[in-house]
N, C-alpha and C positions, 0 to 999 in steps of 0.2 A: 504494499500499498504507501502510495506517496501521494503528495499534496499539489493541488494545481491552484495558481491565482487566476481568478475570473476579472477581469476589468472592463467596464462598459465605457464607449467613447461616442462621440458624434456619428463615426461611421459604422458603428456596430459593436460587437463583443469579442475579447480576446482570452483564449484559454492557453496558459503557459505554465508549464511544469516550476514549481517553486525551487529555486537555488540553481536552476539551470545556467551553466557560463556562459559568458560573451558568445556569440555568433561567430564559427568558423569561416573560413574562405567559403564563397559560392560553391565551388566543386564538390564541398564535401556535404551539402544539404541536398533534400529532395523534397518535392512539392507535390500534392495529389489534390487535382480540382474535386472539393466535395459539394454536394447539394446544401447551398446555404452559405458557402465560405470555401476556405482554403484549409488544408492540413501541411504543416511543414516539420519536417525532422531536420532539425540544424545540423545534426551530427550524424550522419548514416552510420558512422562506425562504432555509434554507442547505442545501447539498447534504451527502451523506455517508450513511453508513450509521445505523440507529437505534440505541437503547439496547434493550436486552431483559432483562426482570424474569419470570424463570423459576420457576414453583410445581411444574412436573413436567419433571424433566431427561431422562427417557426419552421423553416425548411429544414434546419438542423437538428430540431428536436427528434425527428424520425431515427437518428443514430447516436446522438450524444450519450443516450443511456448504454447502449451495446458498446461503445468506446472507451468511455470514461467512468462509467457507473451513475446510479441513481442520484448521489448527492451532488454531482457535477452538474447532471441534465436539470434538477431542480434549481441549483443555483444561477445557471445560466437564463434559466425562465424568469428568474424574480429578479436579477440585478436590472436596474432601470437607469438611474441617475448617471449622465456622464461624468467621468473621474471616479466612480465608486469601483473599490477593489475589495473582493471577498476570496477568503482561503478557503478550499473545502478539501477533504481527502478524496482521492480518486483511486479506483482499482480496475485494472483492465479488464475488457468485456470481451464478448466472443468476438468482437470485429477487430480486435487489437493485432492479432497474428496476422489475419489475410491483408489488412490494409498495411503493415509495416513490411510484408513481401512485396506488394504492389510498389511501396516507395523506394524499396531497394532495387526493384526491376527498372523502375522509371530512372533512378540513379545509373544504373548500368547503362541503359540505354544512351544517356547523356555523357557520363563521365568515365564509362570504362577505360581504365589506363591501358590500352592496347600499347604494346611494346616489342620490337623486333629485339632492342639491345637486351631487355630484360626477360625476354621469353614469354611475354604475356599474349596471349593469341587473343586476336578481335572476336568480337562475337557476331552471329547472325543476328542484325537487327530486326528482320521481319520475323523471324523463328520466335525471338524475344517478345517482339509485339503481341505476337497472337498469345503467347502465355500471359501477358498482361490483360489480355482481352478476357481470358478465361478468369484470372483473378478479378477483374473488376467485376465480371458477372456474379461471382461468388460473395463480393462484397457490396451488391448492387444498392443495398440498403443505405448505403453512405454517399452515393455516386449521383452524378447527374443522369437522368434516364438514358442516355444515348452514348455514355461513356464506353462501355463493353463493344457494342457495335462500329463505333467510331476507329476504335483500335482494329478490329478485324477488317474492315474494309481499308485502313491505310497500310496494314501489314499483309494483306491478303496473298502476296508473292510467295510468302513462307509457308503455306498451307502444305504442298506439297512435301517438303522437310519434315513438319510436324508430324504428317500421316505415316511418313515412313519411319521417323526415328523418336518420335514422342510417345510417351506410356499412354496405355489405351484410355486411361482416366482423363487425360488431356484432349486428346481426340474427343472423347464424348463430351467434354466442356466445351469444347469449340462449337461442337455442332448445338448444344443448348444456348450459346452465344448467337448463332446464326438464326436458330429458331426464333429466339426471343425478338430479334431483329427483324422477323418476318421475311428472311430469305429464301426463298424457295423450299419451304418445308424442311429446313436445315440442310438440303444439299450443298455441303462446303466444296465437294470436289469441283462444282462448276465455277468456282471463285478463283481457282487456280492460274488461269489464263496461261500464258506462254512464258512465264518467267523463267529466266536462265536460272541454274543453282550457282549460288555465292562460291568464289574460289577460295580453297582452301587457305588460312592465315598463314603467311610465313614465319620464319623463326629467326634469330638472331644471326645465325651462321651467314659469314661473308660480309657482315657491317662493320664498319670502322669508323672512330671520330677524328678522319683525317682533317687536316688544316685548312684544306681549301684546294682550288685548282693552281695555286702557285702565282709567283708575280715573276715576270720577265727580268732578267737581268740578274745580277749577282747581289743576294740578300742575305742579311742574318737575321736568325731568329731571336727575338728578345725574351719574348715571354709566350706563353699559352696557357690555357686555362678552361675550365667549364663554366657557361653562363647560367643564370637561372631559367628554369624552364617552367615560367608561371602558366598553368593551364587555365586560368582565366581570360588570359589575354590574347588567346585565339581558339578558335572551335575546337572541341573535342575531337581528337583523332586527326588533327592537322599536323601536329608534330608527334613524332614518337613519344611516348609518356615518359620514358626514363629521365631520371634526375640528370645524367650526363649527355643529353641530346644535343645540347647546343654548347658547341666549342668554338674557342678562338684563338687567333695566332697575331701576334705584333711582330712585325719586320721591319729591320733597319735599312735603309738604302742610301748609305753615306750619313748625312745629317739628316735626312728625311724619314718619316716613320709612317707606316700603314698597317691596317688591322683586317684581317680575313676571319670571316664568320661562318660558320657550317652549322646548319641543324637539320638532323635526321628526320626525313619525311614519317608520318602517320600514314594510317589508312586511307585518309581522304586525298592525300598527296596532291598532285596538282589539278586534280579534278575540279577544285573551287578556283573561281575565275580569279578572284583577288591575290596577289602576292603579299608574301608578310614583308617586315622590315625587321633589321636589328638596331635595337636601342641600344647603343653605347654611351655610356657615362665614363669618361678618362680619368676623372680625379673626384673626389669628394666634393658636391657643392658645384660642381662644373655642369654646365648645360650639356643635354642629351645630346647625340648625333644620330640621325637615322639614316641606316644604309639599306638600300633596296635588294633584297634578295630574290634569286631566281633559281628555277629547276636546275640540279647539276647531279644526273644520275639518281640515286635515293636520298638526296639530299636537298635542301635550299642553301645557296651559297651566295655570298657577295662580299665586296671589299671596298675600303676606300681610305685615303689618306687621313692620316691621325696628327692632330696638333699636340706633341709632346716634346718636352724639353730633350734635349739630345741625351742628356746622362739618367733620365729617367727610367726607373726599372717600374714598370706598369702593373697596377692591381686594378685591374677593370673592372665595372659593373655592365653586363652585357645581358640583354632579353630580346626574346622575339615576341613580336606582335602582329596583329593584322588591323591594319587601318580600317576604321568604321564599324569593328566590331569590339575594339579594345575598352574595356571599361576602368583601365588602369590598374596598377599593381594590386595584387592581393593583400599585401600589408605585411606585418611581422608574424612568424609562426606558420606562414603558408606551406614551407618546406615540410615542416612536422606532418602536416595534414596529407601532403601529398606522399609521404611514407607510409602513413597509417593507410590510406585507399588503396596503396600497392599491396600492402599486407593483406587487407580485406580482400582484393581480388586473387591474390595466391591462396587466400582460405578456401575461398569460393572454388577455385580449382581444384583444391584438394578434396572438396566435397564430391565435385563432379567425379575425381576419380575412385570415389568410395570410402573417403574417409569417415567416421562416424559423426554426426552432427550433434552438436551440444543441445541441451533443453530449450525449447524455444527458438532454434536457430533455423531461418526459412531452410528448406531442402534445394538442392541446385536446380537452377532453372535447364532445361533441355538445350536451350543455347549455350549454357555454360559447358555441359557434358559433351555436346559435339565439339566445342572450341578444345577441351582438353583431349579428347581422342584425337582431333586432326593434329594437334600439337605434339602427341605421342608419336604419330603414324607418319610425320613429316620426315 
């Protein structure tokens, strides 16, 4: 049993776990669109109930009891004056586990740390999306009416793989989603279309953090290192998720200095039309320099002259971002959360390979099982 704090405001009511620490970076969180509001798991690596941000308390009453328990449901219905906060005990109800699994799946669909360098295979997003459709159907009391059907239609290209590889209960669940959505009597085979099966994810073999394409003429290497791979600054899958995916080299050409930056591509690669840039801060407090990066084999690479004193031994701050997408740096502590999420992905793959699950731990998704198997077979 834990306590929640319920606060009324002009825009609705919030339910937050008492004593929950400050929110981690965006890439560590998951959000589920609920009937009457939003459910948020600020740290997907931690267990516990979500926070709720309610804009329609009447609609949310249908599921609050089954998620937080009767005391919370009654308190939400009773709180009225904006600015009022009450604290009540909450006990996980029947919806806690299916919604937690749904949140984990939505996080994996968005932020799964696929990495050739770390050997973390990518997930089949359509197969995962269909599993989320089944979970949404099972948790339908808390979700908008079309949530499961929308996921089914969006990810129907994965139906063939699900029917071939998923457990019988998952296929039956998908048929129930289709039937509830009024799709031709649940004939889900008719939705498969002519989608081609996704390519098997590749592994780290053969990849290296090279310094870049090289600079004409005689040049000396002054320094080299790794930059920050801040996941929030580019779409998930745009770069390899490994912490060492961004590398840099400073070269000396006589008295002149230049930098070369190389970032290993992720599963999205150059299919994204925009190109990233490297943001280089040559010294603490100095203005950042942005260097365009272009495809170079299995990486993004680029270089530029660098204004450094001739005797300087650089210790550079280098990051890669995608202009138009970048919300700014994640802030202090982001690297710790990236490591925790890599550990979460490794744990999920262990479960997919048959490791026993801890009490309350969501079972592996078929998409994770398929990725683990493909990784072993590669």
